[in-house]
C-alpha positions in Angstrom: -0.4 -3.1 19.0 2.7 -0.5 17.8 1.9 3.6 18.2 4.0 6.1 16.7 3.6 9.7 16.4 4.9 10.4 13.0 4.7 14.1 11.2 4.5 12.8 7.7 4.6 16.4 6.3 8.1 16.9 7.0 9.0 13.7 4.9 9.6 13.6 1.5 7.8 11.7 -1.4 9.5 9.1 -3.0 8.4 7.7 -6.3 9.1 3.8 -6.9 6.9 3.1 -9.5 4.9 5.0 -11.9 1.4 5.9 -10.2 3.1 5.4 -6.8 4.5 7.4 -4.5 5.4 6.7 -1.0 6.7 8.7 2.5 8.7 6.5 4.9 9.7 6.5 8.6 12.3 4.1 9.7 12.5 3.4 14.0 14.4 0.3 15.1 13.4 -2.6 13.2 10.5 -1.5 11.8 9.2 1.1 9.3 6.2 3.1 8.3 5.4 3.6 4.9 2.5 5.9 3.6 1.8 4.8 0.4 -0.2 7.0 -2.6 -1.6 4.3 -5.2 -3.0 6.1 -8.5 -5.4 5.4 -11.6 -1.7 5.5 -13.6 -0.7 2.5 -11.5 0.1 -0.4 -14.1 -2.2 -3.2 -13.8 0.7 -5.5 -12.2 2.1 -4.1 -9.5 4.0 -5.9 -6.4 3.6 -5.6 -2.5 5.4 -8.8 -0.6 3.2 -9.7 2.0 2.7 -6.6 3.8 -0.4 -5.8 6.6 -1.8 -2.3 6.0 -5.0 0.0 6.6 -6.4 2.0 4.1 -6.9 5.6 4.7 -8.5 6.4 1.5 -10.0 5.6 -1.4 -10.6 1.6 -2.8 -9.4 -0.9 -5.2 -9.9 -4.3 -6.1 -7.2 -7.2 -6.1 -7.1 -10.1 -8.1 -5.2 -12.6 -6.3 -5.2 -16.8 -7.2 -8.8 -16.3 -9.0 -10.5 -14.5 -6.6 -11.1 -10.4 -6.6 -11.4 -9.1 -3.3 -12.4 -5.3 -2.6 -10.6 -2.9 -0.6 -11.6 0.4 0.5 -11.4 3.2 3.4 -11.2 1.9 6.8 -10.4 -1.6 5.5 -7.3 -3.8 7.2 -5.5 -5.1 4.1 -3.2 -7.6 3.5 -1.2 -7.8 0.5 -0.3 -11.6 -0.4 3.3 -12.8 -1.6 2.1 -14.7 -4.6 3.8 -16.6 -7.2 6.4 -14.0 -8.9 4.9 -11.6 -6.3 2.5 -10.2 -8.9 -1.2 -9.5 -8.6 -3.5 -7.7 -11.0 -5.1 -4.6 -9.1 -7.8 -2.2 -10.5 -8.0 1.4 -8.6 -11.8 1.9 -8.0 -11.1 5.9 -7.3 -9.1 8.6 -7.9 -6.1 7.4 -5.5 -5.7 5.0 -2.8 -3.7 6.0 0.3 -2.4 2.9 2.4 -0.4 3.2 6.0 1.6 0.2 6.1 4.0 -1.0 8.8 6.9 -3.5 8.5 9.8 -5.2 9.5 13.1 -3.9 8.2 
């Protein structure tokens, strides 16, 4: 298990997509991404096979004809599917997720 002590307040927000903003902390071959998805996020979006943990909010993702509800406290895996596109529906005002990724 990886443990990091990161002050995300010191990091700037990046906005890679409409309705999405994130803060990224890199350390060695790993990075942490604090991501906030809002209701303004388009229905089709992409996260390529990332493991994460939902800190707040809830959303539903449709992947290969299956609907999965993720909400606060859940570990989450966003699959890497055909064209990396999944249909997601934000069910709360925003969803905040922390991802730990290889870089």
